[in-house]
N, C-alpha and C positions, 0 to 999 in steps of 0.2 A: 226619028230619034235625034235629039240634039247632040252637039259635040260634047257637052258636059256628061250626058248620059252615056255616050260611047266611051268617054274617058273612065267613067266609074266602072263600067263593065270590064274594060281592059284591065283596070287595077284589080278588080275582083278575080280575074283569071290569072294575071301575072304574079300576084303575091304568092298564092299557093304553088304556082309552077316554079318560080325562082327559089322558093323555100325548099321544094322537093329536090331540085337540082343541087342545091347547096348541101342538103342532107345526104343525098346519094354520094356526092363527091367526098364528103367528110367520112362516110362509112367506108368507101372504097380505099381511102387513104389512111384509115385507122391502123394503128400499129398492131401487127400480129405478133403476139408473144410466143416464145418457144413452147412447143407442145408438152403436155404431161405424158409420161410413159408408165407402163406397168400398173394398170388398175388392179386393186385388191378385190373390190366388190362394188356393186351398184345398189344403192338404197332407194327404193321407190316409196313415194308418199304423195298424198293428194293435198294440193294447196289451191284454195279458191276454185274448187271443182275441176282442177286440171291435175293430171298425173305428172309429177316431177321426178326426174331421175338424177340422183346425186352420186357421182363417182368418188369413191374413196381411193386415193392414189397410194401406191406402195411407198412407205417410209423406210428407207434403208436402215438396217439395224446398226447399233453401235458396235465398235470393236475396241480391243485393247492390244496394241502392238508396240514394237520398239522402233524408234527412229534412228537416224544416223548419228545422233548425239548420245545415244544410249538411254534416252528418256522413254518411259512408257506413256503413250499418248492414246487418246480415244477420240472417235469421230464427234461425239456429242459435246466435246469441249469447244467445238467450232461453232458456237451459237451465233447466228446473224451473219454468217459468211457464205459466199458461194464457193463451191469446191469443184476442182477439176482433177479427175483420177486417171491413172493409166497403169500399165504393168510392164515390168522390165526385169532384167537380171544383169549383174555387173560384168559377167564374162561374155555377154552377148556381143558378137561381132557383126551383126547384120542390122536389124531395124532399131534396136534399142538406143544406140548413140544418136541416131537421127531423131527419134522421138524425144529424147532428152534435150537435144539442141532446140527443137521446136517449142517445147514447153518452157525452156529457159528464155527464149525470145519473148514468150508470153509473160513470164514472170517479170522480166525487166521492163515490159510495157507498163507495169503498174508501179514504176519507180516514183518516189515522192518528188513532186514538182516537175515531173517529166524528165529528170536527169537520170540517165541510165547508170551513172556512176553512184547514184544514191541507193540506199537500201529500199527494197520494195515496200509498198504500203500493205502491211499485213492485215489490215482491218477489212479488206474488201474480198479478196480471193485467196483461198488456200489450195495449194497444189499437193497432190499425194501420189506417190509412185510405189506400188506394191511389188516387192521382189517375188518372182515366181519360182525362185530357187533359194528359198530362205535357209535351207539347211547348209548351203555354201556361203550365202551372203551374210556374213557376220556384221556386227556394228562397225568394226574396223574397216571392212571392205566397203560398206555403204559410205562411210566418211571419206575414204580415199576417192571413191567414185564421185561424190559430191564436190570435193575439193578440186578434182581434175576438171570438172565442167564449170566450176565457179558458182555452184548453187548456193543461194542464200537460205539458211535454215529457218529464217524468220517466218516464211509462209510456204515452205516446201518440205514435206516429210518424205524421206525414203524409208520404207517400212519393211521390217523383217519380223519373223515370229513363227508360230505353228503353221506348217504347210497346209494342213486340212482347213484351218481357219481362213487362210487367205484364199484357197481355192473355192471353198464354200461361199465365201463372200463374193467372189467373182461371178459365180454361176447362179447362186441362189438369191443374192441381194441385188447385184448390179445387172444380172442377166446379160453379160457381155456377148453371149452366143446368139442373142435374138436380134431381129431386124438387120441381119447382115447376110450377104450371099456367100461370104467366105467362111467355111466351117472352122471352128476352133476346137483343137484337140482338148478334150476334158482332162487329159493327164498332163497338159502343158499349156498354160494360158499365154501363148505367144501371139499377141494381137496388136494391131496398130490403133486400136480404139482409145479415144479419150471419152470419158463420161462426165457430163455436167450434172451437178447436184445443186438444188436450190437451197434457200435458207430454211425450208421446212424438211430438208433431207429427202426430197422427191427427185427422181431422175427426170431431167429436162432435155436431155439430148445425147446422142452418140455421134462421134466425129472421127474421121480418118486423120490420125496424127501426122501422116506423111503427105497429105493433100492440102495445098495452099487454099483452095476454094473452101474446103471443109473447115479449115482452121480460121479463115476469115468469118465464116458463119458462126463458129464458136465464139470468137471475139465479139461479134455483133450481139449474140444471144446473152453473153455475160453483161454487156452494156444495158440491154433491155431489162434484164432481171435486176440490175442494180438500181434502175430508176423507177421500176413499177412495183405495185403491190402484188404479191403472188396469189392472194386470194381472189383477185379479179383479173385474170391473165389477158382478157381481150376487151378491156374497158373501152367504150367509145369515147371520142373526144368531145362529147356533148351530153347533156342530160335529156333523155327522151321525154321525161315528164314536162320539162320546161319547153321543149319543142312542141309538145301537144298543146300546152297553154298558149304558146305563140300562135299556132295555127288557128285556134278558136278565136283569139282576139282579132287576128287579121280578117277572118271571115265575118265576124260580127261587125267590125269597123267598116268593111266594104259594103255590107248590106245596109247599114245605117246611112252611109254617105249616099248610096244609090237612092234610097228612099227619100232623103232630104232633097236631092236634086230633082227627082220626079215630082215631089210635092210642091216645090217652088215653081216648077214648070207649069203644073196644073193651076196653081194660084195666079200666075201671071197671065195666063191665056184669057180669062174673062175680062180682065182689065183692058187688055189690048183690043178685044172685040168691042167693048163699050166705047172706047175712044174712037174707033172707026165709025160707029153708029152716029156719034155726036157730030162728026164731020159731015 
């Protein structure tokens, strides 16, 4: 086998190998989006002879509650925004002030132009804190609490209202008692959990509001959901169809090159032999 033939064979082997290694690395480094939580149902259907399972994720229900400014607000007013929720009460002397301070740090991280002295950008993330003692936490108390911590009402609601509505929302809609080893008293939603809601009002994560590692993950997940389309949460950084076309072209090209080299070699051999005879 000539050097040219060996080169052609090497190319035929190396192109698919290099392409495979690149494809594998791209897949391994693909961004993993925050998971969906709380499936409502799974719809099965046949597509091109294969059984496809489509999960319908729970869409948290709307609510109408009153914020620290005395305004009646609803969840579905927040179209196109990511939402971070937690639970507190104004007279809490244990975890609630710490949760509020950590959420405040997060709110200020969305300040316009990166200036913490500026008002937060209310178009990206909405923060919501439900009072778990709404019978005591009046609008006036919520306002006093918000002013004490320097909470900007532009994208942070402290909510009060009907107690059953808030508790049903915590357990039936947000499922704050799930995926956690720490039990939550159904009669008193005293929890450190932050809940992340995406633009489709699906739950995308639960986080410990007192744990820095968990809060860092929350910040990262917010960033990922800001940049990605929710309807394709684990999109690869390449088009598989284009990659398949690339592979086919590479294989055909190497085959054609190899054949041309061998054909030229076979054509040249008789000429060389004839020249030797004449001598």
